[in-house]
C-alpha positions as CSV (number, residue, x, y, z in Angstrom):
1,M,-88.9,-65.9,29.3
2,E,-86.2,-68.4,28.3
3,I,-86.6,-69.7,24.8
4,P,-86.6,-73.5,24.7
5,D,-83.7,-75.3,23.1
6,P,-84.4,-76.8,19.7
7,G,-84.8,-80.5,19.2
8,F,-83.3,-81.8,16.0
9,N,-85.5,-84.1,14.0
10,M,-83.1,-86.7,12.9
11,P,-84.7,-90.1,13.1
12,D,-81.7,-92.5,13.4
13,R,-79.0,-90.5,15.2
14,P,-78.1,-87.0,16.3
15,P,-76.8,-84.8,13.4
16,R,-73.1,-84.5,12.9
17,I,-72.3,-80.8,12.7
18,V,-69.0,-79.3,11.6
19,I,-68.1,-76.0,13.2
20,D,-65.3,-74.0,11.6
21,L,-63.0,-72.9,14.4
22,E,-59.9,-72.3,12.2
23,K,-59.7,-68.7,13.6
24,L,-58.6,-70.0,17.0
25,R,-55.1,-69.5,15.6
26,H,-55.7,-65.8,16.3
27,I,-56.9,-66.2,19.9
28,N,-56.3,-62.5,20.8
29,C,-58.5,-61.2,18.0
30,G,-62.3,-61.0,17.9
31,L,-62.9,-63.9,15.6
32,G,-60.5,-66.1,17.7
33,R,-62.4,-65.3,20.9
34,F,-65.7,-65.8,19.2
35,S,-64.6,-69.3,18.0
36,M,-63.4,-70.2,21.5
37,H,-66.5,-69.1,23.4
38,L,-68.9,-70.5,20.8
39,G,-67.1,-73.8,20.7
40,Q,-67.1,-74.1,24.5
41,E,-70.8,-73.4,24.9
42,L,-71.8,-75.6,22.0
43,L,-70.0,-78.5,23.7
44,R,-72.0,-77.9,26.8
45,L,-75.3,-78.1,24.8
46,A,-74.3,-80.9,22.4
47,P,-75.0,-84.1,24.5
48,G,-78.2,-85.6,23.3
49,R,-78.7,-82.9,20.7
50,F,-75.9,-83.2,18.1
51,E,-72.5,-84.6,17.5
52,P,-70.0,-81.7,17.3
53,V,-67.1,-82.0,14.8
54,F,-64.6,-79.2,15.2
55,F,-62.6,-78.0,12.1
56,L,-59.4,-76.7,13.7
57,R,-55.7,-76.8,13.8
58,P,-54.2,-79.6,16.0
59,D,-52.5,-77.1,18.3
60,T,-55.8,-75.3,19.1
61,D,-57.8,-78.1,20.6
62,R,-56.2,-77.1,24.0
63,Y,-59.1,-74.6,24.3
64,F,-61.4,-77.6,24.8
65,P,-59.5,-79.8,27.3
66,A,-62.5,-82.0,28.2
67,G,-62.9,-83.2,24.7
68,G,-66.4,-84.4,23.6
69,F,-65.9,-83.7,19.9
70,D,-64.5,-85.2,16.7
71,R,-62.0,-83.3,14.7
72,I,-61.3,-82.4,11.1
73,A,-57.8,-81.0,10.8
74,V,-57.3,-77.7,8.9
75,S,-54.9,-77.9,6.0
76,S,-54.2,-75.7,3.0
77,W,-55.5,-78.2,0.4
78,K,-58.9,-78.0,2.0
79,K,-59.3,-74.3,1.1
80,E,-62.1,-73.4,-1.2
81,V,-59.7,-72.2,-3.9
82,F,-58.6,-75.8,-4.4
83,L,-61.9,-77.6,-3.8
84,R,-64.1,-75.5,-6.1
85,P,-62.6,-76.8,-9.4
86,L,-62.5,-80.4,-8.0
87,R,-66.2,-80.7,-7.1
88,P,-67.6,-81.5,-10.5
89,F,-65.2,-84.3,-11.0
90,V,-65.5,-85.9,-7.5
91,R,-69.2,-85.5,-7.0
92,P,-70.3,-88.8,-8.7
93,F,-67.8,-90.8,-6.6
94,L,-68.7,-89.3,-3.1
95,P,-70.2,-91.8,-0.6
96,P,-73.3,-90.8,1.4
97,A,-72.6,-87.7,3.3
98,L,-70.7,-88.3,6.6
99,I,-71.8,-85.0,8.1
100,D,-75.2,-83.3,8.2
101,L,-74.3,-79.6,8.4
102,W,-71.3,-77.3,8.1
103,H,-71.1,-74.0,10.0
104,T,-68.8,-71.4,8.3
105,T,-68.3,-69.1,11.3
106,N,-67.2,-66.0,9.5
107,Q,-67.6,-64.4,6.1
108,M,-63.8,-64.4,5.5
109,S,-63.4,-68.1,5.9
110,K,-61.5,-69.9,3.1
111,Y,-63.2,-73.3,3.8
112,L,-66.4,-75.0,2.8
113,P,-67.3,-78.7,2.6
114,L,-66.1,-80.7,-0.4
115,D,-69.5,-82.4,-0.5
116,D,-72.0,-79.8,-1.9
117,R,-74.9,-81.9,-0.7
118,V,-74.1,-80.7,2.9
119,P,-76.1,-77.6,3.9
120,V,-74.1,-74.6,5.2
121,V,-74.9,-72.1,7.9
122,L,-72.9,-68.9,7.2
123,T,-72.2,-66.2,9.8
124,I,-71.6,-62.7,8.5
125,H,-70.3,-60.6,11.3
126,D,-70.2,-57.3,9.3
127,L,-69.7,-55.6,6.0
128,T,-67.7,-52.8,7.5
129,F,-65.4,-52.5,4.4
130,L,-68.4,-51.2,2.4
131,H,-68.8,-48.2,4.7
132,E,-65.2,-46.9,4.8
133,T,-64.2,-44.2,2.4
134,P,-62.1,-46.0,-0.2
135,H,-59.2,-44.8,-2.2
136,D,-59.7,-45.4,-6.0
137,E,-57.2,-48.3,-6.0
138,Q,-59.2,-50.1,-3.2
139,L,-62.5,-50.2,-5.2
140,R,-61.6,-53.3,-7.1
141,K,-60.5,-55.0,-3.8
142,I,-63.9,-54.1,-2.3
143,E,-65.7,-55.6,-5.2
144,R,-63.7,-58.8,-4.9
145,K,-64.5,-59.0,-1.2
146,L,-68.2,-58.6,-1.8
147,A,-68.2,-61.1,-4.6
148,D,-66.4,-63.6,-2.4
149,I,-69.0,-63.2,0.3
150,Q,-71.8,-63.5,-2.3
151,A,-70.4,-66.8,-3.4
152,K,-70.5,-68.1,0.2
153,V,-74.1,-66.8,0.5
154,D,-75.0,-68.7,-2.7
155,R,-73.7,-71.9,-1.0
156,A,-75.4,-71.3,2.3
157,S,-78.9,-72.4,3.4
158,V,-79.1,-70.1,6.4
159,I,-77.4,-66.8,7.2
160,V,-76.6,-65.6,10.8
161,T,-75.6,-62.0,11.8
162,D,-74.6,-60.5,15.2
163,S,-77.1,-57.6,15.0
164,H,-80.2,-56.5,13.2
165,Y,-78.2,-53.7,11.7
166,V,-75.8,-56.2,10.0
167,A,-78.8,-58.3,8.9
168,N,-80.3,-55.2,7.2
169,D,-76.9,-54.4,5.7
170,V,-76.6,-57.9,4.3
171,R,-80.1,-57.7,2.8
172,A,-79.2,-54.4,1.1
173,H,-75.9,-55.4,-0.4
174,L,-76.2,-59.2,-1.1
175,N,-78.6,-61.3,-3.0
176,L,-80.1,-63.7,-0.4
177,G,-82.8,-65.2,-2.4
178,D,-85.2,-66.9,0.0
179,R,-82.5,-67.7,2.6
180,P,-83.6,-66.9,6.2
181,V,-81.5,-64.6,8.3
182,H,-81.1,-65.3,12.0
183,V,-79.9,-62.5,14.3
184,V,-77.9,-64.1,17.1
185,P,-76.2,-61.5,19.4
186,L,-72.7,-62.3,20.7
187,G,-72.0,-63.1,24.3
188,L,-69.9,-61.3,26.8
189,A,-67.3,-63.3,28.7
190,D,-66.4,-62.7,32.4
191,P,-63.9,-59.9,32.7
192,S,-60.2,-60.7,32.8
193,P,-58.3,-60.2,36.1
194,S,-57.3,-56.6,36.4
195,A,-53.7,-55.4,36.8
196,T,-52.9,-54.5,40.4
197,T,-51.1,-51.3,39.5
198,R,-51.6,-48.3,37.2
199,P,-50.1,-48.9,33.7
200,G,-46.7,-47.2,33.4
201,F,-47.8,-45.3,30.3
202,L,-50.5,-43.4,32.3
203,A,-49.7,-40.6,34.8
204,D,-51.8,-40.0,37.8
205,G,-55.1,-38.2,37.4
206,P,-58.6,-38.8,35.8
207,F,-58.9,-40.1,32.3
208,V,-61.4,-41.1,29.7
209,L,-61.0,-44.2,27.6
210,S,-61.5,-45.6,24.2
211,V,-60.6,-49.1,23.0
212,G,-60.0,-50.3,19.5
213,N,-57.4,-50.7,16.8
214,C,-56.5,-47.4,15.1
215,L,-58.6,-47.7,11.9
216,A,-60.3,-44.8,10.2
217,H,-63.8,-46.0,10.9
218,K,-63.1,-45.8,14.6
219,N,-63.2,-42.0,14.2
220,F,-61.0,-41.4,17.2
221,H,-59.7,-38.1,16.0
222,V,-63.0,-36.4,17.0
223,L,-62.2,-37.1,20.6
224,F,-59.3,-34.6,20.4
225,D,-61.9,-31.8,20.0
226,L,-63.8,-33.1,23.1
227,L,-60.5,-33.4,25.1
228,D,-59.9,-29.7,24.6
229,R,-63.2,-29.1,26.5
230,L,-62.4,-31.6,29.3
231,P,-59.8,-29.8,31.5
232,G,-57.8,-31.9,33.8
233,R,-58.5,-35.2,32.0
234,R,-56.4,-37.4,29.8
235,L,-57.6,-39.4,26.8
236,V,-56.4,-43.0,26.5
237,I,-56.9,-44.9,23.2
238,A,-55.9,-48.5,23.8
239,G,-55.3,-50.6,20.7
240,K,-53.0,-51.3,17.8
241,K,-51.5,-48.0,16.7
242,A,-49.1,-49.2,13.9
243,T,-51.5,-48.3,11.1
244,P,-51.9,-45.4,8.7
245,Y,-54.7,-43.9,10.8
246,G,-52.6,-44.4,13.9
247,D,-49.8,-42.4,12.3
248,F,-52.4,-39.7,11.5
249,L,-53.5,-39.6,15.1
250,A,-50.0,-39.3,16.3
251,R,-49.3,-36.4,14.0
252,E,-52.6,-34.7,15.2
253,I,-51.6,-35.1,18.8
254,I,-48.3,-33.2,18.1
255,R,-50.0,-30.6,15.9
256,R,-52.6,-29.9,18.6
257,G,-50.1,-29.8,21.5
258,L,-51.8,-32.8,23.2
259,E,-48.6,-34.7,24.1
260,G,-49.1,-36.3,27.5
261,R,-52.9,-35.7,27.4
262,A,-53.9,-37.9,24.5
263,I,-52.1,-41.3,24.8
264,L,-52.0,-43.9,22.1
265,T,-51.0,-47.0,24.1
266,G,-50.6,-49.5,21.3
267,E,-51.7,-53.1,22.1
268,V,-52.1,-53.7,25.8
269,S,-52.4,-56.8,28.0
270,D,-55.8,-58.1,29.0
271,A,-55.0,-57.1,32.6
272,D,-54.0,-53.5,31.7
273,R,-57.1,-53.1,29.5
274,Q,-59.3,-54.3,32.4
275,W,-57.6,-51.9,34.7
276,L,-58.4,-49.1,32.3
277,Y,-62.0,-50.1,32.0
278,E,-62.4,-50.2,35.8
279,H,-60.7,-46.9,36.5
280,C,-61.7,-44.6,33.7
281,E,-64.1,-41.7,34.3
282,A,-66.1,-42.6,31.2
283,F,-65.8,-44.7,28.0
284,L,-66.0,-43.0,24.6
285,F,-66.8,-44.8,21.4
286,P,-67.3,-42.5,18.4
287,S,-67.1,-45.3,15.8
288,L,-68.8,-44.8,12.5
289,T,-69.4,-48.5,11.7
290,E,-69.5,-51.6,13.8
291,G,-70.8,-55.1,13.4
292,F,-71.4,-55.5,17.2
293,G,-69.2,-53.3,19.4
294,F,-67.8,-55.4,22.2
295,P,-65.9,-52.5,24.0
296,V,-69.3,-50.8,24.7
297,L,-70.5,-53.8,26.7
298,E,-67.1,-54.4,28.3
299,A,-67.2,-50.9,29.7
300,M,-70.8,-51.3,30.9
301,Q,-69.7,-54.5,32.5
302,C,-67.6,-52.3,34.8
303,G,-70.5,-50.0,35.5
304,K,-69.1,-47.1,33.4
305,P,-71.0,-44.4,31.5
306,V,-70.6,-45.0,27.8
307,F,-70.8,-42.2,25.2
308,L,-71.1,-43.5,21.6
309,S,-72.2,-42.8,18.1
310,R,-75.8,-43.2,17.1
311,T,-74.6,-45.1,14.0
312,T,-74.9,-48.7,12.7
313,C,-75.5,-51.3,15.4
314,L,-74.4,-49.2,18.4
315,P,-77.9,-48.0,19.5
316,E,-79.1,-51.6,19.2
317,I,-76.3,-52.8,21.5
318,A,-76.3,-50.0,24.1
319,A,-80.0,-49.2,23.9
320,E,-81.2,-46.7,26.5
321,N,-78.2,-47.4,28.7
322,G,-75.8,-45.3,26.6
323,F,-75.3,-41.6,26.0
324,Y,-75.2,-40.6,22.4
325,F,-73.2,-38.2,20.3
326,D,-75.8,-36.9,17.8
327,S,-73.2,-34.7,16.2
328,F,-69.4,-34.7,16.2
329,D,-69.4,-30.9,16.5
330,P,-67.1,-30.2,19.4
331,A,-69.5,-28.1,21.4
332,A,-72.3,-30.6,20.8
333,M,-70.0,-33.5,22.0
334,A,-69.1,-31.6,25.1
335,A,-72.7,-30.8,25.9
336,A,-73.6,-34.5,25.5
337,Y,-70.7,-35.5,27.7
338,D,-71.6,-33.0,30.5
339,A,-75.3,-34.0,30.4
340,G,-74.5,-37.7,30.5
341,M,-72.1,-37.3,33.4
342,A,-74.6,-35.2,35.3
343,A,-77.3,-37.9,34.7
344,Q,-75.0,-40.6,35.8
345,R,-74.0,-38.8,39.0
346,G,-77.7,-38.2,39.8
347,D,-78.7,-41.8,39.4
348,P,-77.7,-44.0,42.4
349,G,-78.7,-47.1,40.5
350,F,-76.8,-46.3,37.3
351,A,-73.8,-48.6,37.6
352,D,-76.0,-51.6,38.6
353,R,-78.3,-50.9,35.7
354,V,-75.6,-50.9,33.0
355,R,-73.9,-53.9,34.5
356,A,-77.3,-55.8,34.3
357,H,-77.6,-54.7,30.7
358,A,-74.2,-56.1,29.8
359,A,-74.9,-59.3,31.7
360,G,-77.8,-59.9,29.3
361,Y,-75.3,-60.8,26.6
362,S,-74.2,-64.4,27.4
363,W,-72.4,-66.9,25.3
364,A,-74.8,-69.6,26.5
365,E,-77.7,-67.7,24.8
366,T,-75.5,-67.2,21.7
367,A,-75.0,-70.9,21.5
368,R,-78.7,-71.6,21.9
369,G,-79.3,-69.1,19.1
370,Y,-77.0,-71.0,16.8
371,L,-78.7,-74.3,17.7
372,R,-81.9,-72.8,16.3
373,A,-80.1,-71.7,13.2
374,Y,-78.7,-75.3,12.8
375,E,-82.2,-76.7,13.2
376,S,-83.5,-74.3,10.5
377,A,-80.8,-75.4,8.0
378,L,-81.3,-79.1,8.8
379,A,-85.1,-78.8,8.3
380,G,-84.5,-77.5,4.8
381,N,-82.1,-80.3,3.9
382,T,-83.9,-82.5,1.4
383,A,-80.8,-84.2,0.0
């Protein structure tokens, strides 16, 4: 059943809502894509509901060619580090608020409204940094990160997370007071056009795939043990490899004699990544901590069997449509893989079912979820 769109209770005019799209400057990263898709869908829903005001850099409004929004230009002097000490001095001289709500779209944003009468919706995508094994010298940096997010929480009226797992993580590690938490899953865009030829880095033959930057929490190294038990296959790990963990993986490939079978591609084009999704035998995702897990849904979008960790938000995202590694013991992983592949081969409707599951994640529904969060924040605004 479709949830009805909210109706904002503003007696004189639709509310003016600022949406922080500063991360569009990194369009090829997750936050950049989130900003683009959310902004586009909110523009479709805005007429008659609210007046969108996009906080962005002038060169990024090209992602919204039809217009339909006002702009606030990003500039360095608008960063919170400069505005915070100014607020007590300018507060008595501020005119009536020109905006009704500000949406800080990620927990790392450096921007908040100058006028502290304006309610804030804060999106916290994840607290992954708390679940990585830190070196001693990183502990102080982690404490600073958490304190910075807590300061944003203190300023916010409503919190939004991408998954129930992150919502519970936020409740456990941050002081929310009586602030409501809305869980608004992310959407899945239509797949990119696929490359027409096999990528040059991959020889002929069957392969299994994982996607993600080479960071320790991705846990890619356990796949080398599984690869030893998958004769005739190659393992492709597609994502940024110029990292300390990427260097470790490269050394492990040499130490284990897996050159040519385990392939670290580095960053790939959208077309090559789509080709890999469409032609892999299976998708493997042993990550230890995720805020959402887009690659899981992108592989399902192509009808592929997905094998993943039973950790953090991943069972929430894949539900009963994934096959799970309950242990990273090599024999247990191989048994889970063999059982899952047998189940997939024996189910004629498998590909259609996982595609339908992925199709349930839409940016249109994400935008509607954010409208409900905006309504909640505006309803609590008594300024």
